[in-house]
N, C-alpha and C positions, 0 to 999 in steps of 0.2 A: 504494500500500500504506500502511496506517495505521502510524504510528510504533511502536505496541505490537506489531503483527505483525512489522515489520522487526526490532525488538529481539529478539523471540522466535526468529526464524529465525537471526539472528546468534549468539545465545547457544547455540542448539542446535548449529549447525555448529561453533562453537569448541569446545564440550564433547565432541562426538562424532566429530570428524574431525581435530583437531589436538592430541593424537594420536587415532587410532582406539582404541576400547576394546580393551584387550588387546595393543596394539601394543608390541612389545618392542625395536624398533630406533629409537625416537624418541630423538634426540640428547640426551644429558645436559646439563642447563643451559638447554635451550630453554624459553621461557615464552610462553604464549598469552594475548593481551590482546584486548579488544574495545573498539570505539569506537561503542557504541550510544548510549543515553541519557546515559551517563557517558563522556566522552572520556578515554582513558588514555594514548595514545601517537600522536603525529603522525609523518608523514614530511615532509621538506622538498621542496617543488616550486618551480618558477620563479616562481610567484605567491604564495609563502608556504606555510604548513603545510597539509597535507591529512590527514584523519583516516580511514584505511582502516577498513572495518568490522571486519576481523580482522587482527591484527598478531602475527607470531611473531618473538620476539627470540631471537637466538643466545646462546651462552654469554658473549659480550662485551657483550650488551645492545643489539646492532644489529639493525634489522629485516632479516630474511632471507627470510621467506615472508609473503605478504599475501593476504587474501581480500576480495573485494567482492561484496556482495549487492545485486542489482538487480531492480526490477520492470518496467523498460523498457530498451530499447536506444536510446540517443540520443547526440548529440554530447557531452553532459556526461559520460555513462557512459564513452564511448570515451576521453575526455581523462583520466578517473580511471584507467582501465586502463593507458593509456600511461605515466602517471606511476608507477603502482605497479609495472609491469613494469620500468621503468628502475631502480627502487630495489632489487628483490629479487636474491637470488643465483641461481646456476645449479648448486647442489650437488644434482644428481640424475643418474640414469643416462643421460639424453639431452642434458644441457647446456642445456635451455630455462630460461627465467626461472621462478622459483617463485611465480607468480601464479595464484590460483585464483578463477575467476569463477563465481558462482552466480546464475542467472537464473530468473525465474518459469517454471513449466512451460509449454512451448509456444514459448519464446523462444530456445532453444539454437541452432537453425539460423541465425537472424538474428544472434545474438551471435557465432557462429563466423565468419560472413561479415564482420562488422565487425572482429573481431580480425585476421583474415587480410588483409583489404583495407587495414588500417592498419599492417600489419607489426608487430603486438604479440605478442611472445613470451609464452607462458603454459604452465603445467604441467597445468592441468585446467579443464575447462568442465563445470559441473553444472547440473541443473535442480532446483528445489525446489518443493514445494507444501505448503500448510497444509490439513490434513484434520482438522477438529474441533480436538481438543487436540494433535494430532500434527503434526510436521514431517517430511516425507519428502524425502530427497535422492537423486537418481538421476544416476549418471555419464553424461555424454554423450560426452566425448572426453578422453583422457588423453595428454598429450605428454611428461610427466615420468616418474616412477617407476611401473612397472606396478602395484606394491602399492597405489597411490593410486586405482586404478580400482575403487572399491567404494562 
């Protein structure tokens, strides 16, 4: 995926899903940041900082929910998902980690197999597609809050 397309997908997801338009139960003080072209907030990993595509900070300024946008499922993506899952909180109705993985349309089954076989806890797996000027996100599997399956 070209960098411009990835930035467009990241920006769209951050603006339209964290929170959803009209969502009334988004926690007060939460802030949504992106690490596209401009890096704004890293998380610390064993090999140094990692810049998740989408970072939600809680009211204390700590990363609590993270989103990764991928155009392929490979060892590097799986390593990012594991790191991000380890960083996020579990403040949802099922107690899973608040990691949201967005993969290009057609890759969700492969991503789910990779997440599960690597024991990576996550709240949502979504597919995205770019259609002309539009970005479309389709829920594939939600393990966190039911509200998020949209």
